[in-house]
N, C-alpha and C positions, 0 to 999 in steps of 0.2 A: 887107571887114570891117576896122573901125578898131581900132587898138591903144589900149587904155585902161589907165592905170596908177593903182592905188589901193592903200590899205593898210588891211586889216581886221585888227584885233588878234586876233580869234579864229583866223583862218587863219594868221596869222604865228606864233601860239603852237603851233598844230598842226604847222606846218612845222618849228618849232624842235625839238619832241619827236621827230618822225619823223627829222629830220636827226641828232639826238643818237644815236638807235638805229642808223641807217645808219653813222654814223661809228665806232661801236663794233663792229658785226658785219659790215658790208658788205652786209647783207640787210635788207629791210623797207621800201624806198621804195615800190614799187608794191603790195607785199603789205599795207602798213598804210595808206598815204595814200588809195588809192582806196576801200577799205571805210569808212575814217573819214569821207570826204566823203559817201558814200552813206548810212551809218547814222546818223551824228551830226548832219550838216548838211542832210540831205535833198536833196543834189545828185543830179540824174538820172544813172544809171550811165554812160550814153554820154558825158555831159559830164565826169564824174569821170575816166573812162578817158582821154579826149582831153587834158584839162588835165594829168593826172598824167604822161602820156607826154612832153610838152614840159618839165614840171618835172624829170623823170628825165634827159632829154637834157642839160639845163643842169648839173645836179648831177654827172652822170657824166662830163661834159667836164672838170670840175675834177679828179675822181678820176683820169681818164686822164692828165692832165698830170702829176700827182704820180707815178703809176706809170711814166710814160714817163721822167721824170727819174731815177727809181730803177732804170730798166732792168728792170722787172718786167712787160713786155708782150712776148709772143711774137706778132709781127705776122703770122706765117704762120697761126697758129691763128685769130687775129682775121679774117684775110682768108677763110679757109675757112668760118667761121661766117657771115660777111657774104654769101658767095656763095650760101648757102641762104636766109638770112633776108630779104635785100633783095627778091628776086623774090617770096617768099612773102608778105611784107608788102604789096607792091603788089597782088598778086592778092586778098589778104584785104580790102584797102580797097575794091577794086572789088566784091567780094561784099557787103560791108557796105552800100555805096552802092546796089547793085541790089536788095537785100532790105530796104532802108530800116531797118536795125538801129539807126540813130542817132535814130530817131523815138521818141516817148513810149511807144508801145505795146510797145517791145522791152525795156523796163527789166527785166522779170522774167527774160527769157532771159539778159541780160548778168549780172544778179545771181547767178543759179544757176551760170553758167560761172565767174564770179569766185570764188564760194564753193568750188566743187570744186577750183579751182587753189590756193586758200589751204590747203585740207586736204592736198592733195598736197605743197605746199611745207612744211607742218608735218611731214609724214612724212619728207621728205628731210632736214630738219634733225635730227630725232630719231634716225633710223635710217640716216644716211649711211654709217657704217662697215659696217653689215650689208649695205646695197645694194652697196657697192663690193666686199665680200668675195664676194658671189654673182656679180657681173659679172666680176671679175678673171680667173678661169679661162676664162670664155667668150670674153674679148677678148684673152687673152694671145698667141694664135697668129696674130693678124691681121697681114697685110702692111701696109706703109706706105700703099699705094694704098687699101686697104680702110678704114684709119683716116681717111684724107682724105675718102672718100665718106661715112662715118658722121658726120664732123664737119659736112659740108655739110648732111646730112639733119637733124642736130641743130639747125643754124641755121635750117632751114626750119620745123621744129616750133616753135622759139622765136619765129620771126616771126609765125606764126599766133596763138600763145598771147598774146604781148605785145600785138599789135595789137587783139585782141578784149577783153583783160582788163587789160592793163598789168602782168601778173604773169608771172614765169617766167624773166626774164633773170638774176636773182640766184642764189637757192639751187638751182633746177633746172638752170640753165646750168652752174654750178660743179660740181655733182654729176656731170653728164654728162661734163664735161671731165676730171675726176679719174679717171673710169673709162677714158676713151680715151687719156689721156696720164699714166699712173701714174708715169713717171720725171721728169715736169716738176715743178719746185718749186711749192708751193701759192701763194706770193705771185705767181708768174708766171701761174698758172691764174686767180687772182682778177683780176689786172691785165688779162689778155687778155679775160676775160669782160666786164669793165667797159668796155674800149675798144670791144668789139663792140657793146655796148648803146648807144653814142652814135649811130652812124648808124641803128641799128634804131629806137630811140625817137624820133629826130628825124624820120625819114621817116614813121613811124606817126603821130606827133603832128601833123605838117604835113598828113597825110591827113585826120586828124580835124578839123583846122582848116578844111580845104576842105569837109568835110561839115557844118561849123557846130557842132561839139561841143567847142569850147574856150572856156573862160571866162577872158579875159585879166586882169581885175581879181583874180580868184581866184588865177591863176598868179603874178602879181607879189607878192601877199601871202605865198603859200607860200614863194617863193624868198627873200624878205626874212627869213623866220624860219629857213629851213633852212640857209642858209650858215653863220651862227654856230653852229648846232646841230651841223653836221657837223664843224666845226673843234674844238669842245669835245669832241665824242664821240670824235674821233680821238685826242685826248690822253688821254681816259679809258680807251681800249681797253687800255692796258698795265696798268691797275690793277684791272680787273674781269675775272675769269676767264671764258673762253669757255664753260666747262662750266656756268656759272651763267646766262649770257645766252641760250644756245641753247634750253634747256627753257622759259624764260620766254617767249621769242619764239614758240616752237612752240605753247605753250599758248594764247597770245593769238590766233595765227592759227587754231587749231582752234575756239576759241569764236566768233570773227568769221566764219569760213568756215561753221560750222554755222548761225549766225544768218542768213546770206545764202541758204543752200540751203533751210532749213526755215522 
């Protein structure tokens, strides 16, 4: 398959606004970009997922570099997540290939899965504190070996979810890590999650490319818009309260998720 580079203003503008939101909240890449491509532009769900995965790997590589320089990545956590997600991603890609889920007739299945994940992501954004309050006493007595095992299992679950829908590495991953590592600083949790997303989305994206479900002209247009969006959004993050952004993002994901499911 050849690499084709082109620049579509519509996709560049979409990439910019999604990048703006990701820069402010750290969440919203796969959660917004994939449904935006499906609902607004009519891109086949499999192509939207595959293209968004490589888009995410590129943008999160930049984020990982920043977090690495700030020393806000716990590479032990990242390695534990990857130990589960990489094998799970490879297996999921083989299942997708064998079931021909990248073909046109599978669009409805992928759309429903994507919609359900968006609704779950919205819940994790709105009720993260409540989730953590319930989980904290259940996980408080775990030994270090058990925490490691649960982290690997979390990575495996994220591998399956991200490979099939491109959603889950952000809000769901951070929520799970906050429950498993309550003594770790939040910037380090976010940085570790972003660093883990790089190999996960890269492997899944390359797998979708192998399956023929990556649109390279679309990808280049999205990246051209998202890079300045992420930079501007990162600067705006200090001026717009998180308590304002989270409900807006959650409401948007709820509407979009409901539209995809129903």
